[in-house]
PQR file with spaces between the fields and no chain letter, atoms N, CA, C, O and H, PARSE charges and radii, in Angstrom:
ATOM       1  N    UNK     1      17.118  -15.010   19.294 -0.4000 1.5000
ATOM       2  CA   UNK     1      16.194  -14.442   18.338 -0.0000 2.0000
ATOM       3  C    UNK     1      15.872  -13.011   18.776  0.5500 1.7000
ATOM       4  O    UNK     1      15.597  -12.762   19.950 -0.5500 1.4000
ATOM       5  N    UNK     2      15.909  -12.085   17.838 -0.4000 1.5000
ATOM       6  CA   UNK     2      15.607  -10.684   18.125 -0.0000 2.0000
ATOM       7  C    UNK     2      14.102  -10.482   18.189  0.5500 1.7000
ATOM       8  O    UNK     2      13.343  -11.096   17.438 -0.5500 1.4000
ATOM       9  H    UNK     2      16.133  -12.287   16.885  0.4000 1.0000
ATOM      10  N    UNK     3      13.690   -9.618   19.093 -0.4000 1.5000
ATOM      11  CA   UNK     3      12.261   -9.325   19.229 -0.0000 2.0000
ATOM      12  C    UNK     3      12.025   -7.866   18.850  0.5500 1.7000
ATOM      13  O    UNK     3      12.782   -6.982   19.252 -0.5500 1.4000
ATOM      14  H    UNK     3      14.306   -9.119   19.702  0.4000 1.0000
ATOM      15  N    UNK     4      10.986   -7.624   18.085 -0.4000 1.5000
ATOM      16  CA   UNK     4      10.658   -6.270   17.637 -0.0000 2.0000
ATOM      17  C    UNK     4       9.456   -5.781   18.432  0.5500 1.7000
ATOM      18  O    UNK     4       8.447   -6.477   18.541 -0.5500 1.4000
ATOM      19  H    UNK     4      10.371   -8.342   17.758  0.4000 1.0000
ATOM      20  N    UNK     5       9.573   -4.597   18.976 -0.4000 1.5000
ATOM      21  CA   UNK     5       8.480   -3.990   19.721 -0.0000 2.0000
ATOM      22  C    UNK     5       7.669   -3.124   18.760  0.5500 1.7000
ATOM      23  O    UNK     5       8.043   -1.986   18.477 -0.5500 1.4000
ATOM      24  H    UNK     5      10.393   -4.032   18.888  0.4000 1.0000
ATOM      25  N    UNK     6       6.565   -3.663   18.263 -0.4000 1.5000
ATOM      26  CA   UNK     6       5.756   -2.984   17.253 -0.0000 2.0000
ATOM      27  C    UNK     6       5.141   -1.697   17.773  0.5500 1.7000
ATOM      28  O    UNK     6       4.890   -0.780   16.991 -0.5500 1.4000
ATOM      29  H    UNK     6       6.262   -4.588   18.493  0.4000 1.0000
ATOM      30  N    UNK     7       4.889   -1.603   19.084 -0.4000 1.5000
ATOM      31  CA   UNK     7       4.300   -0.384   19.641 -0.0000 2.0000
ATOM      32  C    UNK     7       5.213    0.822   19.434  0.5500 1.7000
ATOM      33  O    UNK     7       4.729    1.931   19.209 -0.5500 1.4000
ATOM      34  H    UNK     7       5.092   -2.347   19.720  0.4000 1.0000
ATOM      35  N    UNK     8       6.507    0.619   19.507 -0.4000 1.5000
ATOM      36  CA   UNK     8       7.433    1.734   19.310 -0.0000 2.0000
ATOM      37  C    UNK     8       7.618    2.066   17.839  0.5500 1.7000
ATOM      38  O    UNK     8       7.879    3.222   17.505 -0.5500 1.4000
ATOM      39  H    UNK     8       6.900   -0.282   19.690  0.4000 1.0000
ATOM      40  N    UNK     9       7.493    1.108   16.966 -0.4000 1.5000
ATOM      41  CA   UNK     9       7.680    1.335   15.541 -0.0000 2.0000
ATOM      42  C    UNK     9       6.438    1.960   14.918  0.5500 1.7000
ATOM      43  O    UNK     9       6.556    2.859   14.085 -0.5500 1.4000
ATOM      44  H    UNK     9       7.281    0.169   17.237  0.4000 1.0000
ATOM      45  N    UNK    10       5.256    1.504   15.303 -0.4000 1.5000
ATOM      46  CA   UNK    10       4.021    1.921   14.667 -0.0000 2.0000
ATOM      47  C    UNK    10       3.281    3.002   15.463  0.5500 1.7000
ATOM      48  O    UNK    10       2.058    2.948   15.595 -0.5500 1.4000
ATOM      49  H    UNK    10       5.160    0.774   15.979  0.4000 1.0000
ATOM      50  N    UNK    11       4.000    3.952   15.976 -0.4000 1.5000
ATOM      51  CA   UNK    11       3.385    5.011   16.767 -0.0000 2.0000
ATOM      52  C    UNK    11       3.194    6.251   15.889  0.5500 1.7000
ATOM      53  O    UNK    11       4.149    6.737   15.283 -0.5500 1.4000
ATOM      54  H    UNK    11       4.994    3.995   15.868  0.4000 1.0000
ATOM      55  N    UNK    12       1.955    6.764   15.820 -0.4000 1.5000
ATOM      56  CA   UNK    12       1.649    7.959   15.046 -0.0000 2.0000
ATOM      57  C    UNK    12       1.440    9.134   15.985  0.5500 1.7000
ATOM      58  O    UNK    12       0.889    8.987   17.076 -0.5500 1.4000
ATOM      59  H    UNK    12       1.179    6.369   16.312  0.4000 1.0000
ATOM      60  N    UNK    13       1.888   10.299   15.545 -0.4000 1.5000
ATOM      61  CA   UNK    13       1.655   11.509   16.331 -0.0000 2.0000
ATOM      62  C    UNK    13       0.263   12.037   16.000  0.5500 1.7000
ATOM      63  O    UNK    13      -0.368   11.583   15.045 -0.5500 1.4000
ATOM      64  H    UNK    13       2.336   10.419   14.659  0.4000 1.0000
ATOM      65  N    UNK    14      -0.208   12.990   16.786 -0.4000 1.5000
ATOM      66  CA   UNK    14      -1.508   13.605   16.507 -0.0000 2.0000
ATOM      67  C    UNK    14      -1.491   14.295   15.148  0.5500 1.7000
ATOM      68  O    UNK    14      -2.491   14.292   14.430 -0.5500 1.4000
ATOM      69  H    UNK    14       0.304   13.358   17.562  0.4000 1.0000
ATOM      70  N    UNK    15      -0.347   14.885   14.801 -0.4000 1.5000
ATOM      71  CA   UNK    15      -0.217   15.540   13.493 -0.0000 2.0000
ATOM      72  C    UNK    15      -0.307   14.523   12.364  0.5500 1.7000
ATOM      73  O    UNK    15      -0.926   14.794   11.335 -0.5500 1.4000
ATOM      74  H    UNK    15       0.465   14.887   15.385  0.4000 1.0000
ATOM      75  N    UNK    16       0.307   13.352   12.547 -0.4000 1.5000
ATOM      76  CA   UNK    16       0.227   12.294   11.536 -0.0000 2.0000
ATOM      77  C    UNK    16      -1.220   11.866   11.316  0.5500 1.7000
ATOM      78  O    UNK    16      -1.662   11.721   10.177 -0.5500 1.4000
ATOM      79  H    UNK    16       0.810   13.133   13.383  0.4000 1.0000
ATOM      80  N    UNK    17      -1.937   11.670   12.383 -0.4000 1.5000
ATOM      81  CA   UNK    17      -3.329   11.222   12.297 -0.0000 2.0000
ATOM      82  C    UNK    17      -4.188   12.281   11.611  0.5500 1.7000
ATOM      83  O    UNK    17      -5.032   11.951   10.778 -0.5500 1.4000
ATOM      84  H    UNK    17      -1.577   11.788   13.308  0.4000 1.0000
ATOM      85  N    UNK    18      -3.978   13.551   11.956 -0.4000 1.5000
ATOM      86  CA   UNK    18      -4.746   14.625   11.321 -0.0000 2.0000
ATOM      87  C    UNK    18      -4.432   14.711    9.830  0.5500 1.7000
ATOM      88  O    UNK    18      -5.333   14.926    9.019 -0.5500 1.4000
ATOM      89  H    UNK    18      -3.292   13.819   12.632  0.4000 1.0000
ATOM      90  N    UNK    19      -3.161   14.545    9.463 -0.4000 1.5000
ATOM      91  CA   UNK    19      -2.764   14.584    8.061 -0.0000 2.0000
ATOM      92  C    UNK    19      -3.408   13.426    7.289  0.5500 1.7000
ATOM      93  O    UNK    19      -3.848   13.613    6.155 -0.5500 1.4000
ATOM      94  H    UNK    19      -2.429   14.371   10.122  0.4000 1.0000
ATOM      95  N    UNK    20      -3.467   12.246    7.884 -0.4000 1.5000
ATOM      96  CA   UNK    20      -4.108   11.099    7.237 -0.0000 2.0000
ATOM      97  C    UNK    20      -5.604   11.333    7.056  0.5500 1.7000
ATOM      98  O    UNK    20      -6.166   10.963    6.025 -0.5500 1.4000
ATOM      99  H    UNK    20      -3.110   12.093    8.805  0.4000 1.0000
ATOM     100  N    UNK    21      -6.252   11.942    8.045 -0.4000 1.5000
ATOM     101  CA   UNK    21      -7.680   12.233    7.933 -0.0000 2.0000
ATOM     102  C    UNK    21      -7.940   13.231    6.804  0.5500 1.7000
ATOM     103  O    UNK    21      -8.893   13.068    6.041 -0.5500 1.4000
ATOM     104  H    UNK    21      -5.794   12.242    8.882  0.4000 1.0000
ATOM     105  N    UNK    22      -7.101   14.261    6.692 -0.4000 1.5000
ATOM     106  CA   UNK    22      -7.263   15.245    5.632 -0.0000 2.0000
ATOM     107  C    UNK    22      -7.001   14.622    4.260  0.5500 1.7000
ATOM     108  O    UNK    22      -7.704   14.932    3.298 -0.5500 1.4000
ATOM     109  H    UNK    22      -6.327   14.393    7.311  0.4000 1.0000
ATOM     110  N    UNK    23      -6.010   13.758    4.163 -0.4000 1.5000
ATOM     111  CA   UNK    23      -5.695   13.101    2.893 -0.0000 2.0000
ATOM     112  C    UNK    23      -6.831   12.188    2.443  0.5500 1.7000
ATOM     113  O    UNK    23      -7.087   12.061    1.245 -0.5500 1.4000
ATOM     114  H    UNK    23      -5.439   13.506    4.944  0.4000 1.0000
ATOM     115  N    UNK    24      -7.512   11.555    3.391 -0.4000 1.5000
ATOM     116  CA   UNK    24      -8.620   10.659    3.046 -0.0000 2.0000
ATOM     117  C    UNK    24      -9.787   11.430    2.444  0.5500 1.7000
ATOM     118  O    UNK    24     -10.583   10.856    1.701 -0.5500 1.4000
ATOM     119  H    UNK    24      -7.305   11.659    4.364  0.4000 1.0000
ATOM     120  N    UNK    25      -9.902   12.702    2.745 -0.4000 1.5000
ATOM     121  CA   UNK    25     -11.001   13.525    2.226 -0.0000 2.0000
ATOM     122  C    UNK    25     -10.724   14.056    0.818  0.5500 1.7000
ATOM     123  O    UNK    25     -11.649   14.465    0.117 -0.5500 1.4000
ATOM     124  H    UNK    25      -9.255   13.169    3.348  0.4000 1.0000
ATOM     125  N    UNK    26      -9.467   14.050    0.407 -0.4000 1.5000
ATOM     126  CA   UNK    26      -9.098   14.589   -0.903 -0.0000 2.0000
ATOM     127  C    UNK    26      -9.397   13.583   -2.004  0.5500 1.7000
ATOM     128  O    UNK    26      -9.296   12.376   -1.787 -0.5500 1.4000
ATOM     129  H    UNK    26      -8.715   13.718    0.976  0.4000 1.0000
ATOM     130  N    UNK    27      -9.766   14.075   -3.193 -0.4000 1.5000
ATOM     131  CA   UNK    27     -10.048   13.156   -4.307 -0.0000 2.0000
ATOM     132  C    UNK    27      -8.759   12.556   -4.875  0.5500 1.7000
ATOM     133  O    UNK    27      -7.680   13.137   -4.753 -0.5500 1.4000
ATOM     134  H    UNK    27      -9.848   15.056   -3.369  0.4000 1.0000
ATOM     135  N    UNK    28      -8.893   11.408   -5.484 -0.4000 1.5000
ATOM     136  CA   UNK    28      -7.759   10.769   -6.159 -0.0000 2.0000
ATOM     137  C    UNK    28      -7.594   11.448   -7.514  0.5500 1.7000
ATOM     138  O    UNK    28      -8.568   11.612   -8.249 -0.5500 1.4000
ATOM     139  H    UNK    28      -9.769   10.937   -5.584  0.4000 1.0000
ATOM     140  N    UNK    29      -6.375   11.839   -7.846 -0.4000 1.5000
ATOM     141  CA   UNK    29      -6.102   12.516   -9.110 -0.0000 2.0000
ATOM     142  C    UNK    29      -5.237   11.599   -9.964  0.5500 1.7000
ATOM     143  O    UNK    29      -4.125   11.241   -9.575 -0.5500 1.4000
ATOM     144  H    UNK    29      -5.584   11.706   -7.248  0.4000 1.0000
ATOM     145  N    UNK    30      -5.748   11.226  -11.117 -0.4000 1.5000
ATOM     146  CA   UNK    30      -5.005   10.379  -12.047 -0.0000 2.0000
ATOM     147  C    UNK    30      -4.325   11.267  -13.084  0.5500 1.7000
ATOM     148  O    UNK    30      -4.841   12.333  -13.420 -0.5500 1.4000
ATOM     149  H    UNK    30      -6.651   11.517  -11.434  0.4000 1.0000
ATOM     150  N    UNK    31      -3.170   10.836  -13.595 -0.4000 1.5000
ATOM     151  CA   UNK    31      -2.479   11.559  -14.658 -0.0000 2.0000
ATOM     152  C    UNK    31      -1.850   10.554  -15.608  0.5500 1.7000
ATOM     153  O    UNK    31      -2.108    9.356  -15.498 -0.5500 1.4000
ATOM     154  H    UNK    31      -2.751    9.970  -13.322  0.4000 1.0000
ATOM     155  N    UNK    32      -1.028   11.023  -16.540 -0.4000 1.5000
ATOM     156  CA   UNK    32      -0.459   10.110  -17.540 -0.0000 2.0000
ATOM     157  C    UNK    32       0.532    9.122  -16.932  0.5500 1.7000
ATOM     158  O    UNK    32       0.706    8.023  -17.457 -0.5500 1.4000
ATOM     159  H    UNK    32      -0.818   11.997  -16.630  0.4000 1.0000
ATOM     160  N    UNK    33       1.180    9.496  -15.838 -0.4000 1.5000
ATOM     161  CA   UNK    33       2.109    8.582  -15.169 -0.0000 2.0000
ATOM     162  C    UNK    33       1.394    7.573  -14.289  0.5500 1.7000
ATOM     163  O    UNK    33       1.931    6.502  -14.005 -0.5500 1.4000
ATOM     164  H    UNK    33       1.038   10.389  -15.411  0.4000 1.0000
ATOM     165  N    UNK    34       0.179    7.908  -13.854 -0.4000 1.5000
ATOM     166  CA   UNK    34      -0.589    7.036  -12.974 -0.0000 2.0000
ATOM     167  C    UNK    34      -2.054    7.046  -13.429  0.5500 1.7000
ATOM     168  O    UNK    34      -2.901    7.659  -12.780 -0.5500 1.4000
ATOM     169  H    UNK    34      -0.258    8.777  -14.085  0.4000 1.0000
ATOM     170  N    UNK    35      -2.352    6.367  -14.545 -0.4000 1.5000
ATOM     171  CA   UNK    35      -3.719    6.395  -15.061 -0.0000 2.0000
ATOM     172  C    UNK    35      -4.654    5.510  -14.235  0.5500 1.7000
ATOM     173  O    UNK    35      -4.219    4.604  -13.524 -0.5500 1.4000
ATOM     174  H    UNK    35      -1.664    5.868  -15.073  0.4000 1.0000
ATOM     175  N    UNK    36      -5.936    5.797  -14.351 -0.4000 1.5000
ATOM     176  CA   UNK    36      -6.934    4.980  -13.673 -0.0000 2.0000
ATOM     177  C    UNK    36      -6.988    3.601  -14.324  0.5500 1.7000
ATOM     178  O    UNK    36      -6.950    3.493  -15.549 -0.5500 1.4000
ATOM     179  H    UNK    36      -6.290    6.533  -14.929  0.4000 1.0000
ATOM     180  N    UNK    37      -7.075    2.564  -13.525 -0.4000 1.5000
ATOM     181  CA   UNK    37      -7.160    1.204  -14.044 -0.0000 2.0000
ATOM     182  C    UNK    37      -8.625    0.779  -14.001  0.5500 1.7000
ATOM     183  O    UNK    37      -9.221    0.619  -12.936 -0.5500 1.4000
ATOM     184  H    UNK    37      -7.107    2.653  -12.529  0.4000 1.0000
ATOM     185  N    UNK    38      -9.176    0.603  -15.188 -0.4000 1.5000
ATOM     186  CA   UNK    38     -10.567    0.169  -15.283 -0.0000 2.0000
ATOM     187  C    UNK    38     -10.626   -1.343  -15.095  0.5500 1.7000
ATOM     188  O    UNK    38      -9.601   -2.012  -15.223 -0.5500 1.4000
ATOM     189  H    UNK    38      -8.691    0.733  -16.053  0.4000 1.0000
ATOM     190  N    UNK    39     -11.798   -1.900  -14.794 -0.4000 1.5000
ATOM     191  CA   UNK    39     -11.898   -3.361  -14.671 -0.0000 2.0000
ATOM     192  C    UNK    39     -11.430   -4.091  -15.925  0.5500 1.7000
ATOM     193  O    UNK    39     -10.837   -5.166  -15.831 -0.5500 1.4000
ATOM     194  H    UNK    39     -12.631   -1.358  -14.690  0.4000 1.0000
ATOM     195  N    UNK    40     -11.695   -3.511  -17.112 -0.4000 1.5000
ATOM     196  CA   UNK    40     -11.260   -4.139  -18.362 -0.0000 2.0000
ATOM     197  C    UNK    40      -9.733   -4.171  -18.445  0.5500 1.7000
ATOM     198  O    UNK    40      -9.156   -5.183  -18.843 -0.5500 1.4000
ATOM     199  H    UNK    40     -12.177   -2.638  -17.188  0.4000 1.0000
ATOM     200  N    UNK    41      -9.083   -3.079  -18.077 -0.4000 1.5000
ATOM     201  CA   UNK    41      -7.614   -3.043  -18.086 -0.0000 2.0000
ATOM     202  C    UNK    41      -7.040   -4.001  -17.043  0.5500 1.7000
ATOM     203  O    UNK    41      -6.007   -4.629  -17.278 -0.5500 1.4000
ATOM     204  H    UNK    41      -9.551   -2.257  -17.753  0.4000 1.0000
ATOM     205  N    UNK    42      -7.691   -4.112  -15.916 -0.4000 1.5000
ATOM     206  CA   UNK    42      -7.213   -5.003  -14.856 -0.0000 2.0000
ATOM     207  C    UNK    42      -7.264   -6.463  -15.305  0.5500 1.7000
ATOM     208  O    UNK    42      -6.381   -7.247  -14.956 -0.5500 1.4000
ATOM     209  H    UNK    42      -8.530   -3.601  -15.726  0.4000 1.0000
ATOM     210  N    UNK    43      -8.279   -6.830  -16.068 -0.4000 1.5000
ATOM     211  CA   UNK    43      -8.377   -8.210  -16.554 -0.0000 2.0000
ATOM     212  C    UNK    43      -7.266   -8.532  -17.540  0.5500 1.7000
ATOM     213  O    UNK    43      -6.858   -9.688  -17.651 -0.5500 1.4000
ATOM     214  H    UNK    43      -8.996   -6.193  -16.352  0.4000 1.0000
ATOM     215  N    UNK    44      -6.770   -7.531  -18.257 -0.4000 1.5000
ATOM     216  CA   UNK    44      -5.713   -7.746  -19.247 -0.0000 2.0000
ATOM     217  C    UNK    44      -4.321   -7.727  -18.621  0.5500 1.7000
ATOM     218  O    UNK    44      -3.339   -8.013  -19.305 -0.5500 1.4000
ATOM     219  H    UNK    44      -7.101   -6.592  -18.167  0.4000 1.0000
ATOM     220  N    UNK    45      -4.221   -7.398  -17.343 -0.4000 1.5000
ATOM     221  CA   UNK    45      -2.938   -7.311  -16.662 -0.0000 2.0000
ATOM     222  C    UNK    45      -2.272   -8.679  -16.582  0.5500 1.7000
ATOM     223  O    UNK    45      -2.923   -9.679  -16.280 -0.5500 1.4000
ATOM     224  H    UNK    45      -5.020   -7.166  -16.788  0.4000 1.0000
ATOM     225  N    UNK    46      -0.975   -8.715  -16.855 -0.4000 1.5000
ATOM     226  CA   UNK    46      -0.205   -9.959  -16.742 -0.0000 2.0000
ATOM     227  C    UNK    46       1.032   -9.669  -15.907  0.5500 1.7000
ATOM     228  O    UNK    46       1.661   -8.621  -16.051 -0.5500 1.4000
ATOM     229  H    UNK    46      -0.446   -7.903  -17.101  0.4000 1.0000
ATOM     230  N    UNK    47       1.370  -10.604  -15.039 -0.4000 1.5000
ATOM     231  CA   UNK    47       2.563  -10.449  -14.213 -0.0000 2.0000
ATOM     232  C    UNK    47       3.816  -10.509  -15.076  0.5500 1.7000
ATOM     233  O    UNK    47       3.870  -11.261  -16.048 -0.5500 1.4000
ATOM     234  H    UNK    47       0.859  -11.455  -14.923  0.4000 1.0000
ATOM     235  N    UNK    48       4.807   -9.726  -14.725 -0.4000 1.5000
ATOM     236  CA   UNK    48       6.087   -9.756  -15.415 -0.0000 2.0000
ATOM     237  C    UNK    48       6.909  -10.940  -14.922  0.5500 1.7000
ATOM     238  O    UNK    48       7.578  -11.613  -15.706 -0.5500 1.4000
ATOM     239  H    UNK    48       4.763   -9.115  -13.935  0.4000 1.0000
ATOM     240  N    UNK    49       6.855  -11.185  -13.620 -0.4000 1.5000
ATOM     241  CA   UNK    49       7.595  -12.309  -13.055 -0.0000 2.0000
ATOM     242  C    UNK    49       6.598  -13.256  -12.371  0.5500 1.7000
ATOM     243  O    UNK    49       5.646  -12.794  -11.741 -0.5500 1.4000
ATOM     244  H    UNK    49       6.312  -10.638  -12.983  0.4000 1.0000
ATOM     245  N    UNK    50       6.802  -14.544  -12.486 -0.4000 1.5000
ATOM     246  CA   UNK    50       5.873  -15.488  -11.857 -0.0000 2.0000
ATOM     247  C    UNK    50       6.014  -15.462  -10.334  0.5500 1.7000
ATOM     248  O    UNK    50       7.095  -15.178   -9.818 -0.5500 1.4000
ATOM     249  H    UNK    50       7.575  -14.919  -12.998  0.4000 1.0000
ATOM     250  N    UNK    51       4.939  -15.754   -9.618 -0.4000 1.5000
ATOM     251  CA   UNK    51       5.043  -15.785   -8.154 -0.0000 2.0000
ATOM     252  C    UNK    51       5.986  -16.905   -7.713  0.5500 1.7000
ATOM     253  O    UNK    51       6.007  -17.990   -8.293 -0.5500 1.4000
ATOM     254  H    UNK    51       4.061  -15.985  -10.037  0.4000 1.0000
ATOM     255  N    UNK    52       6.764  -16.607   -6.670 -0.4000 1.5000
ATOM     256  CA   UNK    52       7.707  -17.606   -6.159 -0.0000 2.0000
ATOM     257  C    UNK    52       7.042  -18.423   -5.068  0.5500 1.7000
ATOM     258  O    UNK    52       6.180  -17.927   -4.342 -0.5500 1.4000
ATOM     259  H    UNK    52       6.746  -15.725   -6.199  0.4000 1.0000
ATOM     260  N    UNK    53       7.448  -19.680   -4.958 -0.4000 1.5000
ATOM     261  CA   UNK    53       6.957  -20.548   -3.902 -0.0000 2.0000
ATOM     262  C    UNK    53       7.821  -20.306   -2.680  0.5500 1.7000
ATOM     263  O    UNK    53       8.953  -20.783   -2.602 -0.5500 1.4000
ATOM     264  H    UNK    53       8.149  -20.083   -5.548  0.4000 1.0000
ATOM     265  N    UNK    54       7.274  -19.554   -1.714 -0.4000 1.5000
ATOM     266  CA   UNK    54       8.057  -19.204   -0.543 -0.0000 2.0000
ATOM     267  C    UNK    54       7.466  -19.880    0.690  0.5500 1.7000
ATOM     268  O    UNK    54       6.265  -19.795    0.947 -0.5500 1.4000
ATOM     269  H    UNK    54       6.354  -19.167   -1.777  0.4000 1.0000
ATOM     270  N    UNK    55       8.315  -20.541    1.432 -0.4000 1.5000
ATOM     271  CA   UNK    55       7.881  -21.170    2.680 -0.0000 2.0000
ATOM     272  C    UNK    55       7.977  -20.157    3.803  0.5500 1.7000
ATOM     273  O    UNK    55       8.911  -19.356    3.842 -0.5500 1.4000
ATOM     274  H    UNK    55       9.291  -20.611    1.223  0.4000 1.0000
ATOM     275  N    UNK    56       7.027  -20.186    4.709 -0.4000 1.5000
ATOM     276  CA   UNK    56       7.010  -19.289    5.861 -0.0000 2.0000
ATOM     277  C    UNK    56       7.456  -20.059    7.080  0.5500 1.7000
ATOM     278  O    UNK    56       6.872  -21.087    7.422 -0.5500 1.4000
ATOM     279  H    UNK    56       6.269  -20.837    4.678  0.4000 1.0000
ATOM     280  N    UNK    57       8.488  -19.565    7.736 -0.4000 1.5000
ATOM     281  CA   UNK    57       8.968  -20.200    8.962 -0.0000 2.0000
ATOM     282  C    UNK    57       8.208  -19.639   10.134  0.5500 1.7000
ATOM     283  O    UNK    57       8.158  -18.422   10.312 -0.5500 1.4000
ATOM     284  H    UNK    57       8.962  -18.730    7.458  0.4000 1.0000
ATOM     285  N    UNK    58       7.610  -20.503   10.942 -0.4000 1.5000
ATOM     286  CA   UNK    58       6.912  -19.990   12.114 -0.0000 2.0000
ATOM     287  C    UNK    58       7.485  -20.535   13.390  0.5500 1.7000
ATOM     288  O    UNK    58       7.007  -20.199   14.473 -0.5500 1.4000
ATOM     289  H    UNK    58       7.650  -21.492   10.797  0.4000 1.0000
């Protein structure tokens, strides 16, 4: 079985962290391709494909 070392995969540089902090301060901008979803619109949402029954191997 292969083992994945998450510490090496999920390592952020100082520049990455600073960029994420700056992005968190910026406002969310909605447009015609990505409109804001209101609670009313969210209630009307329907899945295109049904959820699959997937077993998790542990």
